[in-house]
C-alpha positions as MATLAB code, in Angstrom:
seq = 'MSYDLVIKNGLVILEGGEVQTDVAVKDGVIAAIGENLEGAKTINANGLIVSPGMIDAHVHITDPGGNYRDEWEGYVTGTAASAKGGVTSFMEMPLNQIPATVDGKSIEIKYAAGKDKLKVDVASYGGLVPFNLEGGIQELNDHGVAAYKCFLGTCGDRTIDGDFENVDDYSLYEGMKQIAKTGKVLAVHAENPDITDRLGEIAYKNGETTLKAYVATRPVFTEVESIRRVIFLAKETGCRIHICHIACQEGVDEVIKAQQEGVDVTCETCTHYLYFTTDELDAIGPVVKCSPPIRDEKQQAGLWEHAFNGGLDFITSDHSPCTPELKDKENAFEAWGGISGIQNNVDILFDEGVQKRGLPLTKFAELIATNPADRFGLESKGRISIGKDADFVLIKPNASYVLEAEDLEYRNKISPYIGREIGAQVVQTILRGQSIYSQEEGVTKEFPGVFIKK';
ca = [
      20.712   17.491  -25.253;
      17.798   19.776  -24.463;
      15.890   18.506  -21.434;
      12.224   19.087  -20.629;
      12.795   19.419  -16.890;
      15.735   19.609  -14.528;
      15.480   19.177  -10.764;
      18.460   21.079   -9.397;
      20.389   21.205   -6.142;
      18.455   18.486   -4.289;
      19.833   15.653   -2.190;
      18.997   12.830   -4.595;
      18.563    9.273   -3.332;
      20.399    7.002   -5.761;
      20.932    3.275   -5.276;
      24.555    3.802   -4.269;
      23.737    6.548   -1.781;
      22.414   10.083   -1.588;
      24.141   12.735   -3.733;
      23.736   16.485   -4.090;
      23.154   16.635   -7.847;
      20.783   17.494  -10.677;
      18.345   15.158  -12.406;
      17.167   15.800  -15.977;
      13.964   14.545  -17.600;
      13.213   14.053  -21.288;
       9.944   12.644  -22.658;
       8.835   11.502  -19.222;
      11.927    9.470  -18.337;
      15.133   10.205  -16.476;
      17.669   11.245  -19.096;
      20.687   12.447  -17.105;
      22.048   12.716  -13.578;
      24.911   15.111  -12.966;
      26.088   18.650  -12.405;
      25.032   21.860  -14.151;
      22.200   20.378  -16.191;
      19.786   22.787  -17.872;
      16.252   22.329  -19.168;
      13.168   24.100  -20.446;
      11.754   23.967  -16.912;
      13.685   23.981  -13.663;
      12.738   23.008  -10.125;
      15.043   24.270   -7.402;
      15.200   21.476   -4.843;
      17.737   23.165   -2.591;
      17.260   21.881    0.946;
      14.954   19.083   -0.219;
      15.265   15.304   -0.466;
      14.604   13.974   -3.969;
      13.285   10.430   -3.603;
      11.755    7.984   -6.048;
       7.996    8.430   -5.913;
       6.375    5.966   -3.560;
       4.799    2.809   -4.946;
       2.087    1.886   -2.473;
       1.555   -1.811   -3.076;
      -1.639   -2.107   -1.013;
      -4.551    0.237   -1.795;
      -8.340   -0.209   -1.901;
     -10.337    1.962   -4.316;
     -14.090    1.345   -4.321;
     -14.871    2.249   -7.891;
     -17.313    1.066   -9.123;
     -19.308    0.848   -5.916;
     -22.176   -1.116   -7.433;
     -24.776    1.052   -5.667;
     -23.498   -0.334   -2.370;
     -20.200    1.521   -1.842;
     -20.529    4.479   -4.185;
     -19.711    6.936   -1.386;
     -16.497    5.229   -0.300;
     -13.247    6.094   -2.157;
     -13.275    6.671   -5.912;
     -10.394    6.971   -8.344;
     -10.506   10.781   -8.488;
     -10.136   11.348   -4.755;
      -7.949    8.310   -4.129;
      -5.390    9.256   -6.754;
      -5.511   12.922   -5.685;
      -4.628   11.872   -2.138;
      -1.828    9.742   -3.577;
      -0.400   12.684   -5.489;
      -0.535   14.964   -2.467;
       1.141   12.291   -0.366;
       4.062   11.588   -2.697;
       2.691    8.293   -4.044;
       3.255    8.226   -7.809;
       1.962    4.685   -8.383;
      -0.113    2.254   -6.419;
      -1.341   -1.303   -6.683;
      -5.096   -1.603   -6.323;
      -6.656   -4.502   -4.490;
      -9.455   -6.577   -6.121;
     -11.940   -5.540   -3.379;
     -13.983   -3.554   -2.111;
     -15.394   -2.537   -5.488;
     -18.538   -4.209   -6.824;
     -18.095   -6.465   -8.686;
     -14.878   -7.774   -7.188;
     -12.034   -8.161   -9.673;
     -12.054  -11.912  -10.247;
     -12.196  -12.478  -14.029;
     -11.793  -10.784  -17.394;
     -15.201   -9.116  -17.368;
     -14.834   -7.606  -13.908;
     -11.357   -6.216  -14.493;
     -12.522   -4.546  -17.684;
     -15.363   -2.968  -15.687;
     -12.732   -1.632  -13.287;
     -10.532   -0.282  -16.070;
     -13.577    1.489  -17.514;
     -14.452    2.946  -14.104;
     -10.986    4.475  -13.851;
     -10.775    5.830  -17.397;
      -9.686    9.492  -17.364;
      -9.826    9.564  -13.553;
      -6.223    8.727  -12.611;
      -3.793   11.318  -11.296;
      -1.168    8.628  -10.602;
      -0.355    5.312  -12.266;
      -2.277    2.249  -11.087;
      -1.471   -1.458  -11.330;
      -4.150   -4.005  -10.492;
      -4.372   -7.140   -8.409;
      -6.681   -9.902   -9.520;
      -8.551  -11.855   -6.888;
      -8.286  -15.495   -5.935;
     -11.683  -16.594   -4.603;
     -13.479  -19.969   -4.374;
     -15.648  -19.111   -7.383;
     -13.040  -18.176  -10.025;
     -11.089  -21.424  -10.315;
     -12.671  -22.348  -13.663;
     -10.809  -19.911  -15.878;
     -11.014  -16.639  -13.960;
      -7.396  -16.661  -12.850;
      -6.119  -17.109  -16.390;
      -8.483  -14.402  -17.675;
      -7.044  -11.964  -15.132;
      -3.540  -12.795  -16.299;
      -4.558  -12.220  -19.911;
      -6.065   -8.838  -18.988;
      -2.889   -7.530  -17.413;
      -2.992   -7.940  -13.636;
       0.356   -7.345  -11.958;
      -0.323   -9.863   -9.181;
      -3.070  -11.728   -7.332;
      -4.612  -11.374   -3.880;
      -6.509  -13.699   -1.554;
      -7.843  -13.563    1.974;
      -7.468  -16.305    4.529;
      -9.273  -14.073    7.022;
     -13.019  -13.596    6.622;
     -13.951  -10.864    4.148;
     -16.765   -9.690    1.917;
     -20.487   -9.347    2.356;
     -22.405  -12.492    1.398;
     -25.603  -10.441    0.907;
     -23.966   -8.545   -1.993;
     -23.821  -10.380   -5.309;
     -20.311  -10.174   -6.752;
     -18.518   -9.240   -3.526;
     -15.140  -10.713   -2.601;
     -14.831  -13.928   -0.598;
     -12.045  -15.509    1.425;
     -10.557  -18.822    0.331;
     -10.904  -22.229    1.919;
      -7.845  -24.483    1.965;
      -8.747  -26.271   -1.271;
      -9.369  -23.021   -3.148;
      -6.056  -21.693   -1.872;
      -4.207  -24.837   -2.973;
      -5.823  -25.047   -6.409;
      -5.546  -21.308   -6.969;
      -1.869  -21.308   -6.068;
      -1.230  -24.060   -8.624;
      -2.922  -21.967  -11.311;
      -1.187  -18.719  -10.327;
       2.173  -20.503  -10.301;
       1.713  -21.147  -14.020;
       1.399  -17.401  -14.677;
       4.664  -16.669  -12.880;
       3.019  -13.837  -10.963;
       2.894  -13.282   -7.214;
      -0.002  -14.154   -4.898;
      -0.397  -11.648   -2.052;
      -2.106  -13.048    1.033;
      -4.056  -11.616    3.952;
      -2.921  -14.137    6.554;
      -5.164  -14.516    9.588;
      -6.902  -17.664   10.843;
     -10.645  -16.945   10.536;
     -11.908  -19.963   12.467;
     -10.133  -18.728   15.580;
     -10.399  -14.938   15.189;
     -14.077  -14.989   14.216;
     -15.012  -17.213   17.147;
     -12.973  -15.198   19.640;
     -14.652  -12.072   18.332;
     -18.116  -13.579   18.702;
     -17.391  -14.617   22.286;
     -16.004  -11.199   23.226;
     -18.979   -9.421   21.686;
     -21.449  -11.721   23.432;
     -19.663  -11.066   26.719;
     -20.194   -7.326   26.309;
     -16.726   -6.274   25.235;
     -16.724   -2.975   23.327;
     -13.153   -1.662   23.282;
     -10.431   -1.741   20.658;
      -8.105   -3.279   23.246;
     -10.543   -6.182   23.543;
     -10.770   -6.398   19.756;
      -6.978   -6.705   19.502;
      -7.076   -9.540   22.049;
      -9.410  -11.520   19.768;
      -6.784  -11.547   17.017;
      -3.671  -12.816   18.823;
      -0.257  -13.018   17.215;
      -0.375  -16.785   16.685;
      -3.400  -16.436   14.367;
      -1.179  -14.485   11.986;
       1.798  -16.798   12.371;
      -0.203  -19.992   11.841;
      -1.688  -18.665    8.603;
       1.686  -17.469    7.342;
       3.159  -20.912    7.972;
       0.275  -22.580    6.136;
       0.670  -20.354    3.071;
       4.419  -20.911    3.020;
       3.906  -24.671    3.185;
       1.497  -24.574    0.238;
       3.938  -22.366   -1.668;
       6.519  -25.124   -1.296;
       4.003  -27.644   -2.614;
       2.775  -25.578   -5.560;
       5.761  -23.453   -6.540;
       3.638  -20.325   -6.252;
       5.470  -17.062   -5.579;
       3.886  -15.409   -2.534;
       3.820  -12.123   -0.661;
       2.472  -11.733    2.879;
       0.493   -8.522    3.304;
       0.413   -6.143    6.280;
       2.303   -8.218    8.842;
       1.655   -6.772   12.302;
       3.983   -8.982   14.373;
       7.694   -9.624   14.368;
       7.140  -13.398   14.572;
       5.370  -13.279   11.205;
       8.391  -11.657    9.602;
      10.617  -14.264   11.251;
       8.629  -16.986    9.465;
       9.146  -15.254    6.125;
      12.900  -14.931    6.709;
      13.114  -18.614    7.623;
      11.229  -19.586    4.461;
      13.473  -17.392    2.309;
      16.498  -19.182    3.751;
      14.863  -22.453    2.728;
      14.508  -21.241   -0.847;
      10.840  -20.203   -0.858;
      10.032  -17.257   -3.149;
       8.294  -15.137   -0.498;
       8.349  -11.481    0.544;
       6.394   -9.438    3.057;
       5.252   -5.957    4.006;
       4.054   -4.049    7.005;
       2.009   -0.833    7.081;
       2.697    2.683    8.237;
       0.107    2.444   11.011;
       1.791   -0.580   12.593;
       5.009    1.423   12.796;
       3.240    4.470   14.258;
       0.434    3.465   16.658;
       0.378    0.970   19.542;
      -2.467   -0.889   21.271;
      -2.490    1.241   24.421;
      -3.505    4.405   22.547;
      -6.214    2.921   20.320;
      -9.245    3.485   22.527;
      -8.313    7.133   23.047;
      -8.321    7.548   19.250;
     -11.418    5.470   18.516;
     -12.573    3.087   15.741;
     -10.979    5.263   13.036;
      -7.794    3.330   13.868;
      -9.366   -0.157   13.765;
      -7.862   -2.559   11.231;
      -6.962   -6.204   10.758;
      -4.536   -7.588   11.592;
      -4.785   -5.244   14.586;
      -2.274   -2.710   15.809;
      -0.154   -4.411   18.433;
       1.973   -3.386   21.423;
       5.205   -1.407   21.687;
       7.379   -4.529   21.688;
       5.859   -5.705   18.419;
       6.277   -2.251   16.898;
       9.948   -2.183   17.887;
      10.416   -5.604   16.319;
       8.866   -4.434   13.058;
      11.163   -1.410   12.957;
      14.141   -3.715   13.518;
      13.049   -5.830   10.570;
      12.602   -2.680    8.454;
      16.195   -1.671    9.167;
      17.683   -5.131    8.696;
      15.865   -6.233    5.553;
      13.316   -8.689    6.924;
      10.506   -6.423    5.730;
      10.609   -5.846    1.995;
       8.383   -2.788    1.818;
       5.863   -0.628    3.628;
       2.338    0.119    2.444;
      -0.720    2.057    3.594;
      -3.398   -0.646    3.204;
      -5.565    2.374    2.423;
      -9.019    0.938    3.186;
     -11.539    3.771    3.461;
     -15.262    3.752    4.149;
     -18.014    6.225    5.011;
     -18.093    7.998    8.424;
     -21.093    6.141    9.789;
     -19.302    2.822    9.417;
     -16.543    4.069   11.722;
     -18.662    6.085   14.134;
     -19.599    3.235   16.472;
     -19.568    3.119   20.271;
     -18.781   -0.589   20.080;
     -15.449   -1.147   18.359;
     -16.483   -4.646   17.272;
     -19.234   -3.111   15.100;
     -16.959   -0.620   13.298;
     -15.463   -1.075    9.831;
     -11.927   -2.431   10.020;
      -9.790   -0.306    7.737;
      -7.538    2.759    7.877;
      -7.374    5.655    5.423;
      -3.681    6.384    5.088;
      -2.322    6.746    1.559;
      -1.817   10.515    1.857;
       0.479   10.163    4.876;
       2.805    7.327    3.991;
       5.789    9.331    2.850;
       5.847   12.144    5.381;
       5.236    9.914    8.412;
       7.700    7.227    7.304;
      10.352    9.836    6.603;
       9.794   11.439    9.991;
       9.494    8.256   12.031;
      12.125    6.289   10.125;
      14.765    8.658    8.791;
      14.518   11.568   11.207;
      13.662    9.868   14.502;
      15.358    6.489   14.104;
      18.193    7.090   11.638;
      16.903    4.920    8.781;
      19.349    5.384    5.873;
      17.892    7.259    2.921;
      18.756    4.407    0.577;
      16.797    1.992    2.785;
      13.891    4.458    2.875;
      13.795    4.504   -0.938;
      13.990    0.712   -1.098;
      11.089    0.283    1.326;
       8.752    2.741   -0.384;
       9.696    2.317   -4.047;
      12.491    0.056   -5.248;
      11.470   -3.200   -3.606;
       7.767   -3.130   -4.554;
       8.699   -2.221   -8.128;
      11.069   -5.162   -8.316;
       8.728   -7.622   -6.648;
       5.792   -6.935   -8.937;
       7.719   -6.392  -12.153;
       7.075   -2.659  -12.558;
      10.226   -2.330  -14.615;
      10.044    1.386  -15.359;
       9.432    2.368  -11.729;
      11.060    2.424   -8.347;
      14.466    4.091   -8.628;
      16.156    7.261   -9.762;
      18.155    5.856  -12.638;
      18.599    6.807  -16.284;
      15.843    5.319  -18.431;
      13.337    4.917  -15.596;
      10.088    6.869  -15.389;
      10.663   10.346  -13.977;
       8.592    9.729  -10.829;
       9.756   11.767   -7.839;
       8.659   12.999   -4.454;
      10.394   16.067   -3.057;
      10.503   16.013    0.736;
      11.242   18.902    3.079;
      12.936   17.505    6.188;
      12.598   18.947    9.685;
       9.433   20.795    8.695;
       6.710   20.006   11.211;
       3.020   20.518   10.564;
      -0.207   19.335   12.160;
      -2.508   17.356    9.870;
      -6.028   18.795    9.667;
      -9.079   17.135    8.165;
      -9.309   19.803    5.466;
      -5.802   18.847    4.303;
      -7.062   15.451    3.158;
      -8.026   14.749   -0.433;
     -10.096   11.692    0.503;
     -13.787   11.624   -0.360;
     -14.478   11.039    3.349;
     -12.063   13.070    5.437;
     -11.310   10.344    7.948;
      -7.834    9.520    9.211;
      -6.261    8.468   12.514;
      -3.421   10.878   11.733;
      -5.638   13.992   12.006;
      -4.312   16.211   14.775;
      -0.890   14.584   14.740;
       2.293   16.593   14.349;
       4.302   15.229   11.426;
       7.923   16.295   11.173;
       8.395   16.363    7.387;
       6.432   17.615    4.391;
       5.825   16.500    0.830;
       6.625   19.620   -1.181;
       6.079   18.307   -4.710;
       5.171   15.092   -6.522;
       6.167   14.430  -10.143;
       4.792   11.673  -12.382;
       6.719   10.921  -15.572;
       8.127   14.448  -15.559;
       4.793   16.199  -14.895;
       4.071   17.937  -11.620;
       0.936   16.391  -10.138;
       1.137   18.135   -6.769;
       2.968   21.095   -5.283;
       2.410   23.077   -2.127;
       2.055   26.226   -4.225;
      -0.449   24.916   -6.773;
      -2.096   21.960   -5.030;
      -3.119   18.760   -6.802;
      -3.246   18.865  -10.578;
      -6.665   19.141  -12.178;
      -5.447   16.885  -14.982;
      -5.504   13.092  -15.068;
      -2.133   11.960  -16.424;
      -2.178    8.559  -14.716;
      -2.530    5.279  -16.595;
      -3.319    1.682  -15.750;
      -0.154   -0.406  -15.753;
      -0.905   -3.725  -17.415;
       1.472   -6.674  -17.192;
];
């Protein structure tokens, strides 16, 4: 057979282990894996790791911005950053775009906003909110969402018509019953708003301004309590659930316990929880503020242990960008809570996990690609296997560089990783057999990405 592309001489991460071999691509899919393969185009991956392209299952793109958030992150810059960072597909959250993605009309507005603007493939979450229980959930299913998302923690701006809104207990219960009928997964932001909001108000009134004080207003138990509540309702409704961005080891413990009891539940953490700790936050500033907050070294160590042992199913960026003025606050409580991180998932996780802690390459591939693909039914994605989409990231190990602001493809060049030395590099990213980023040529000017509809 004549192949369109052959990646030669790389250390390829297969499900059974890593192998020095060639991978051939035909018509955008993996056609052969073996020795001495030849194709019309060849990439010499000698000295490089050939991994499945990352599937970042937690990304916020603010397009359309509805004249409120037009200067946040659009599809063009967000997918360019993905390509440069080795992310070949991501799952887009139903906020912070205006209108929020909560019914058939709003998801079609989002699809139109992304038309001819995607450099990577994008699957969509539909929202569960108190105001879409009269048909909106079913409309989202009919229009191809891959999963659903709700917030227990406070979210959205009530002064903006069409913005997202967190659920009350009834909306969560009723929404879970409806989502269960679709067979799709409900992803949950699990924090107790009654406690965290009040603690935050008290701290602010008392003159607290630091990120360390902010972290103290969102204690571990406010995550754990919410996770337990969602798991209990999953048992009652039969809804498949996924717990987003867990920042504490006790939260993962609750998920493991529920799995052992037969609950269909998975969970994720984020790159920043595995990289930063509370003690360094105030030296960095509000650019590293997020919720749940970044916790202490003991919690970080516990999350890494769960990543190694299977308690955590995958790792995401929770890429949640905004404009500079929303971060540039002297009082941390007044700053936007979100981290821009999609461009530095792969290199940091490879460095921190594989190189510094000995994470097996097969586990690395599971955490960034295989497990999210399996959980959300992205059948053609997630592994280097014959018949799957030819989505790859080529990684150069033991190749340190210092991230500079000008390296970022984001619309607003904000990141807590700026100035950090990262010990591995993304050399090339390939989507369905097409190079979408290389160090020699930069990010493609084309838009080969598509919306993945389920």
